[in-house]
C-alpha positions in Angstrom: 0.0 0.0 0.0 1.3 3.4 -0.9 1.5 6.0 1.9 0.5 9.4 0.4 1.4 12.9 1.5 -0.7 15.8 0.0 1.1 19.2 -0.2 -1.1 22.1 -1.4 -1.4 25.6 0.0 -5.1 26.1 -1.0 -7.0 24.3 1.7 -10.1 23.6 -0.3 -8.1 21.9 -3.0 -6.0 20.0 -0.5 -9.1 18.7 1.4 -10.7 17.8 -1.9 -7.8 15.6 -2.8 -7.7 14.0 0.6 -11.4 13.4 1.0 -12.9 13.0 -2.5 -10.5 10.4 -3.9 -11.3 6.7 -3.1 -7.8 6.0 -1.9 -8.6 2.5 -0.7 -9.6 1.5 -4.2 -6.1 2.6 -5.3 -4.4 0.6 -2.5 -3.3 3.9 -1.0 -3.7 5.6 2.4 -3.2 9.4 3.0 -0.9 9.7 6.0 -0.6 13.4 6.1 -1.1 16.9 4.7 1.1 20.0 4.4 0.4 23.6 3.3 3.9 24.4 1.9 7.3 22.9 1.2 8.6 23.5 4.7 5.8 21.7 6.4 6.2 18.9 3.8 9.9 18.4 4.6 9.0 17.9 8.3 6.1 15.6 7.4 8.3 13.5 5.2 10.7 13.0 8.0 7.9 11.9 10.4 5.7 10.0 8.1 8.0 8.5 5.4 5.5 8.7 2.5 6.0 6.7 -0.6 4.0 9.1 -2.8 4.0 12.9 -2.6 1.3 14.8 -4.4 2.4 18.5 -4.5 1.5 21.9 -5.9 4.5 23.9 -7.2 3.8 27.5 -6.3 3.4 27.8 -2.5 4.4 30.3 0.2 7.5 29.9 2.3 9.0 27.1 0.2 7.7 26.1 -3.2 7.4 22.6 -4.6 10.7 22.8 -6.6 12.8 23.7 -3.6 11.1 21.1 -1.5 11.8 18.4 -4.1 15.4 19.5 -4.5 16.0 19.2 -0.8 14.3 15.8 -0.6 16.5 14.5 -3.4 19.7 15.9 -1.7 18.7 14.0 1.4 18.5 10.8 -0.6 14.7 10.6 -0.5 13.3 8.8 -3.5 9.6 9.1 -2.9 7.4 9.1 -6.0 6.1 12.6 -6.8 3.1 13.7 -8.8 3.0 17.5 -9.3 0.1 19.8 -9.8 0.5 22.8 -12.1 -1.4 25.4 -14.1 -1.0 25.9 -17.9 0.8 29.2 -17.4 3.3 27.5 -15.0 4.3 24.5 -17.2 7.8 25.7 -17.9 8.3 25.9 -14.1 7.0 22.4 -13.9 9.9 21.1 -16.1 12.2 21.6 -13.2 10.2 19.1 -11.1 10.3 16.6 -14.0 14.1 16.9 -14.0 14.1 16.2 -10.3 12.4 12.9 -10.8 8.7 13.7 -10.6 6.8 10.8 -12.2 3.8 12.6 -13.5 1.9 16.0 -13.5 -1.7 17.1 -13.5 -2.7 20.4 -15.1 -5.0 22.5 -13.0 -8.0 22.5 -12.9 -8.0 18.7 -13.1 -11.1 16.7 -13.6 -12.8 14.0 -11.7 -10.7 10.8 -12.2 -7.5 12.5 -13.4 -5.6 11.9 -10.1 -6.9 8.4 -9.9 -5.6 7.7 -13.4 -2.2 9.2 -12.6 -1.9 7.0 -9.5 -3.1 3.9 -11.4 -0.5 4.6 -14.1 2.2 4.9 -11.5 1.2 1.6 -9.9 1.3 0.0 -13.3 4.8 1.2 -13.9 5.9 0.1 -10.4 4.6 -3.5 -10.6 3.3 -4.5 -14.0 1.0 -7.5 -13.6 -0.7 -9.8 -16.1 -4.2 -8.6 -17.1 -3.7 -5.1 -15.6 -4.2 -3.5 -19.0 -7.6 -5.1 -19.2 -9.0 -2.7 -16.6 -7.6 0.7 -17.6 -9.0 2.6 -14.7 -9.8 0.4 -11.7 -9.7 3.4 -9.4 -12.7 4.9 -11.2 -15.0 1.9 -10.7 -17.2 3.5 -8.2 -20.9 3.9 -7.8 -21.0 7.3 -9.5 -20.0 5.8 -12.9 -22.4 3.6 -14.9 -21.5 0.3 -16.5 -21.4 1.7 -20.0 -19.1 4.6 -19.1 -16.7 2.2 -17.4 -16.8 -0.2 -20.4 -16.2 2.7 -22.8 -13.1 3.7 -20.7 -11.9 0.1 -20.7 -12.4 -0.1 -24.5 -10.4 3.0 -25.0 -7.7 1.7 -22.7 -7.4 -1.4 -24.9 -7.8 0.2 -28.4 -6.3 3.7 -28.1 -3.5 2.7 -30.5 -6.0 2.0 -33.2 -6.1 5.0 -35.6 -9.6 4.1 -36.6 -11.2 4.1 -33.1 -14.0 6.5 -32.8 -17.4 7.0 -31.2 -19.1 4.7 -33.7 -16.8 1.8 -33.0 -17.1 2.2 -29.2 -20.9 2.6 -29.3 -21.2 -0.5 -31.6 -19.0 -2.5 -29.2 -21.3 -1.6 -26.3 -24.5 -2.0 -28.2 -25.6 1.6 -27.8 -26.5 4.5 -30.1 -23.7 7.1 -30.6 -26.0 9.8 -29.2 -26.9 8.0 -26.0 -23.3 7.0 -25.3 -21.9 10.5 -26.0 -24.5 12.1 -23.7 -24.0 9.6 -20.9 -20.2 9.8 -21.0 -20.1 13.6 -21.1 -22.6 13.8 -18.2 -20.7 11.4 -16.0 -17.1 12.5 -16.7 -17.2 16.1 -18.0 -15.3 14.9 -21.1 -16.6 14.2 -24.6 -15.6 10.7 -25.7 -13.1 12.1 -28.3 -11.6 14.5 -25.8 -11.1 11.6 -23.3 -9.5 9.5 -26.0 -7.2 12.3 -27.0 -6.1 12.9 -23.3 -5.6 9.2 -22.8 -3.4 8.9 -25.9 -1.3 11.9 -24.9 -0.9 10.6 -21.4 0.3 7.3 -22.9 2.6 9.2 -25.2 4.2 10.9 -22.2 4.9 7.5 -20.6 6.6 6.3 -23.8 8.6 9.6 -24.3 10.3 9.1 -21.0 12.4 6.5 -22.8 14.8 8.8 -24.6 15.7 6.0 -27.1 12.2 6.1 -28.6 11.6 8.4 -31.6 8.7 10.8 -31.6 7.2 9.4 -34.8 7.3 5.9 -33.2 5.4 7.2 -30.2 2.9 8.8 -32.5 2.2 5.5 -34.2 2.0 3.6 -31.0 -0.7 5.9 -29.6 -2.8 5.9 -32.7 -1.7 8.9 -34.8 -0.9 8.4 -38.5 0.0 12.1 -38.9 3.0 13.2 -36.8 2.3 16.9 -37.3 -1.2 16.4 -35.9 0.2 14.4 -33.0 2.8 17.1 -32.2 0.2 19.9 -32.3 -2.2 17.9 -30.1 0.6 17.1 -27.6 1.7 20.7 -27.4 -1.8 21.9 -26.8 -2.3 19.6 -23.9 1.2 19.5 -22.4 2.4 23.0 -23.1 5.5 21.8 -25.0 6.3 19.7 -28.0 7.0 16.0 -27.7 10.7 16.5 -28.3 10.8 19.3 -25.7 9.0 17.0 -23.2 11.4 14.2 -23.9 14.3 16.5 -23.2 12.9 17.2 -19.7 13.2 13.5 -18.9 16.9 13.1 -19.8 
């Protein structure tokens, strides 16, 4: 079980992360909170978390300095960072210091669960894990069809021909009904969710500096590398090659 420390100076956001996420379903437990980097350093010493979820811009000590000091002390806790679009260049420093993932504010319901699930998948890959793309989302507030659509995308995102029609046909629903239900329950359109899923997978692949950008584009379902690069930059705030450079 992962022990989680949440570091965020905005109390409402911090409490939302602590209270709204089904941590038990992710095999995690929140062991502490901190409102800035200084408090976090003390909490890390006392609580020894294995995962730190932290904002970057905070008073007294920001997330970058906190992470730098932790690494200097030999602490290798996994770190997921929270950042805004206008702070993404700042976030690159955290990636260089070993952060494993980032979430762009404001993040949507399920984004954090997906990031933690992806981390666990990288930590201990297990047979069949890919068959349930988002186990942390399988809660009472999501219908069977929405969960099945998410699973289908998780299994077929690399197919360039995947679309609403193919997903709806697989589930035995009309395109209109599936689109309406998915948007209502997740705040994403199906195509927007598919795009975000593909780009998130691309980020995982790009962390291997030996992989070419065009290879990653093909592996996540893009035939046109120009379209892939433009989409990646729109969501991540930098080009695929720039992102890959932050992981070196």
